[in-house]
N, C-alpha and C positions, 0 to 999 in steps of 0.2 A: 269336279271336286277340284276346289282351292285351297291348298293350304295356306292358313291363315298365319299372314305375316303382323307379328306384335309389336317390331321395333323398327323407328325409320334407320336410315344408315346413321344419321347425327347422333341419335340415342344411342345406338349400339358402338359408336367410336368413345361417346362419351362414359358409357357402362357397358363395356363392351361383354362382359362376362358377369352379369348379375342373375343369376337363374333363382327359381323358385327355392322356397326353404327344403323341401321334399329332395332336390336335386344334390344339396350341399353345394360347396365352394369349387369354383373352376381349376384345375389341376393341371400339370403336364399330360397327364393320361386321357384328356381330350384335347387332340390337337385344331391347331387353326385351319378351316378350309378356306385356302387363301385365294385370290384373282388369280395367279399364274394356274392353279388347278382348274380353277372353273372355266379358263380359256380353253385349256387343255380337254375337258370333257367336253365341252359346246363345240369345239371344231372336230373331236372326234366324232359326236353323234353326227356332224354334218356332212362327216366322210365316209363313214361306215354304216350308220343306222338309215341313213336314206335309201340302203339297199334292203328296207323293211320289206318283205315279200308281200305281195299282193296274189292272193292263193288263187291260183286257175280254176275256172268254173269246172274244169273236169274232174277235179279232185274233190271230191263229195265227203265222204266217210273219213272218219278220224284216223285212222290207219294210214289213210292216202295222204291225208293233210300231214302226218307226224312224218312219214319217208320223205315228202317234201322238202318240209322244214328243216330236215336232217341234213339232206344235201345242200341249202341254202346256206346253214351255218358253218358248214364245211368251207365256203366260200367266204364267210364273214370271219371265221378264226383263222385263216390267213392274214386278213387287214390288220386285225388286230396283234397277230404276231409280229407285223410290220412295223406298227405303231411303235414311235420312241418314247413315248409318255408311258404306254403300259408296260414295255422293256424295263425302261427304267424303275418304275413302280415295283417289278417285279423281280428285278435283280439285284437290287439294295435292300439286302437284308440284315435288319438290326442285330446287333451283338451283344446278347445281356450281359456278359462277362466284362467284355470292354465296353459300355453302355456308348458306342458308337455304332458305325454302320460298315460292313463286311461287303465289298464288291463282289459279287458274283460274276461268272461268266457271262459275258453280254450274249453269248450266242446259246445258251444253255434254253433246253425247252420247257418253259415255264407253263405252256399252255396244256391244257387236259381234254384231248380229242374225245376221251372216254366219256364225259358228261355232255355231250352234243346231245344225246336223248333227252337230259333233264331241260335244256337250255329252249328244245324246240318245243318242250311243255309250255315253259314258261312263256316261249313266245306264243302258242294258243291263246293261253290266258290273257296277254295283254290285247292280241287281236279280238277277241270276243269281248272286251271290254268298251268302253266308252269313250274313254280319253285318256290322253297321255299329256302332262304340261310339263313345263319350267315353273318353278314356284317363284312368286313374285320377290323375295329375298335373293334367290338367284340372279334374276335379271337385273335386280338394282345392282347387286355385284358389277354385272358385267356392262351396266350403265347402258342396256337396253331397253328400246320403248315398247316392243311390239310385245304382246302378251298372247297372241294365238295360240290356243290348244290344238293339238292332232286328234281328231275324230277319227278311229279305227271301226270298232264293230264290223270287222271284214267278216269274223266269224260269230256263229250263233252257238251257244251254249248248247242248247234245245235240239238245236240239228243234229249235232255230234253227239250229245248225250240224249235221247228220248226216255220218256218215261216207260220203266222196265227194262232198262239196258243192261244194269247189274244182276248178281244173283240175289241179292236182298235189298229191299225200301232203304234199309238203314245206312248199306253201304253208299247207295245213291244219295242219301241225306248229307253224309260223311263228304264223299266228294265234292258235293256242290256248296259246301261250306269253305272247305278247304279252296274249291277253284277263286270264290268269292275273298276270302281272305288275302290270298296271293296278289290277286288282281288291285284290290287295292292298297296293299301295301307296297306295290311297284309301280304305281300309276306315277307316281314322279321319274323324271328323265334320268335325274342325276342318280336317284336311289336305284332304278333300273340298270343303269350302268355299272355302278359298283357291285350290286349284288349279281350282274351276269358276271362279271370278275372274278367274284368269287366262286363261283359254280365252275367257271372254266379256266382257272389256274389251279395250280397245284398247292398245296396244302402250304408249302413254304411261303408262298406270297401273300398268305392271307392277312399276316399281321400288319404290312402296310395297307393294305386296301380298307382292311375293317376300320383302321385310326382313321382313315381319310373318310369313310362314311359316319362315321363316330363323331368326327368335328363337323360335318354337313348337317345332319340330325338336330347336332345342340345348337349350331348356327341359327338354325330357323326360329328359336326361341320360343318353342312350344314347351306346352307343361308336361308332357308325356315322353319326354325324351327317351328315357333307359327302357319304356315299354315300345316305343317303335323300334329304337335299335335293336332290341333283341328281339323283337318279330323279324327284321331284315335277316339277322342271323338264322333265322328257324325256316326261311324261304326254301332251301335247298331240300330239310328233312320234309316238309310239308307236301314239294314236287314229289319224294320218292313215294311218299304214302298216295298219292294222287297216283303215279304210274301203278304201284302196287292194285291200287282198285280197278285200274285200268284193265289189269291182266285177269280179271274176274267177270269179263262183260260176256253176257249171253246173247245179246243182240248186236 
């Protein structure tokens, strides 16, 4: 799946923020997704997400895969915690009263390891999907020519959740619907990274991360900006519902 890029960089420079009438005018509430931020995310992906796990053949059941991914994410969480960009993003908290920034303790524990099971489930969804990609807009911003997509498909949904795995067919259908919805939402690598940070960081950090996510989705120039942004903010709730249905497994 490719995200449609509807503006050239020249068009965007001449008319940088000309959304459709349904979106309203550009305001300070929607920040610019800058070249500096793009470089940080691209570099972080190459340094951290190159460790995307390859599931060993010995792990065949969904519970075994979950346990394996939980351990891998404990390692990835350490790498994210040591990343200066992530730390700065999570420790500069905006002050509503002063309309400025409050520098928090740079050594604060801004990551939330309790949510590793959630990010583990998100990883299973991604690894059972077909593709992850950088959008053309993002690569144009970076000035990169290569637009190769990463094909995963390491896991197969039907192998992890065969017919009759849950207590009712309705719940099985709901599970599959949510699984596909989340996978479609986070196939974009930038969105996957920022949504992962929303899951893995404490609530105090979410304002900055959400604004970056908002700015990125707006910059893509698509007409469904609000819907896509809202879906990204719902991913954690959808994963929690998926895990609740998982607990009703009978096979």
